[in-house]
C-alpha positions as CSV (number, residue, x, y, z in Angstrom):
1,M,-16.1,-21.8,-7.7
2,L,-13.2,-24.0,-6.1
3,K,-11.6,-22.9,-2.8
4,S,-8.4,-22.3,-5.0
5,E,-10.1,-20.2,-7.4
6,V,-11.3,-17.8,-4.5
7,T,-8.0,-17.4,-2.9
8,P,-6.6,-15.2,-6.1
9,V,-10.0,-13.2,-6.3
10,V,-9.9,-12.4,-2.4
11,L,-6.3,-11.3,-2.6
12,M,-6.9,-9.3,-5.6
13,N,-9.6,-7.5,-4.1
14,E,-7.3,-6.8,-1.0
15,L,-4.6,-5.5,-3.3
16,I,-6.9,-3.1,-4.9
17,K,-8.4,-1.9,-1.7
18,Q,-5.0,-1.3,-0.3
19,K,-3.5,0.3,-3.5
20,K,-6.8,2.7,-3.3
21,E,-5.6,3.7,0.5
22,L,-2.0,4.1,-0.3
23,E,-3.1,6.5,-3.3
24,N,-5.3,8.3,-1.0
25,I,-2.7,9.1,1.5
26,L,0.1,9.8,-0.9
27,S,-2.1,12.3,-3.1
28,K,-2.9,14.0,0.5
29,Y,0.7,15.0,0.2
30,G,1.1,15.2,-3.5
31,V,3.9,12.7,-3.6
32,K,4.6,9.3,-5.1
33,E,6.4,7.5,-2.4
34,P,6.3,7.1,1.4
35,D,9.9,8.4,1.7
36,E,8.7,11.9,0.5
37,I,6.3,12.1,3.5
38,E,9.3,11.7,5.9
39,K,11.4,14.2,4.1
40,M,8.7,16.9,4.0
41,I,8.3,16.2,7.6
42,E,11.9,16.5,8.3
43,N,12.2,19.4,6.2
44,G,9.4,21.3,8.3
45,D,7.3,21.5,5.2
46,I,4.4,19.5,7.1
47,P,3.5,19.1,10.9
48,E,4.6,16.1,12.2
49,H,0.9,15.2,13.3
50,P,-0.9,13.4,11.7
51,S,1.7,13.4,8.9
52,Y,3.9,10.9,10.6
53,E,1.0,8.7,11.1
54,D,0.2,8.7,7.4
55,Y,3.8,8.2,6.6
56,L,4.0,5.0,8.8
57,S,0.4,3.6,7.3
58,A,1.9,4.5,3.8
59,L,4.8,2.2,4.5
60,A,3.0,-0.6,5.8
61,L,0.5,-0.6,3.0
62,K,3.4,-0.4,0.5
63,Q,5.0,-3.4,2.3
64,N,1.3,-5.4,2.2
65,I,0.9,-4.7,-1.3
66,D,4.4,-6.1,-2.4
67,E,3.5,-9.2,-0.4
68,L,0.1,-9.4,-1.9
69,K,1.7,-9.3,-5.3
70,K,4.1,-12.1,-4.6
71,A,1.3,-14.2,-3.3
72,I,-0.7,-13.6,-6.3
73,E,2.3,-14.2,-8.6
74,E,2.9,-17.7,-6.9
75,I,-0.6,-18.7,-7.0
76,L,-0.7,-17.7,-10.8
77,K,2.6,-19.7,-11.6
78,G,1.0,-22.9,-10.1
79,I,-2.1,-22.5,-12.3
């Protein structure tokens, strides 16, 4: 396998890993988006700790997922 063929595979594996991690956090709170966790904290529906840390992690994961999708898309365009 060529290095150029390995890169998309590595990125796809990372994308899947991060999506699973994000899904685990969101399902913990029964929500679909990270912002919903923040709203629950603001409304006093859930305690700030560790919910706020989970919220920040979910935001970072969502951003990473979006960036990985863009990188994979760019690679696939070049094939």
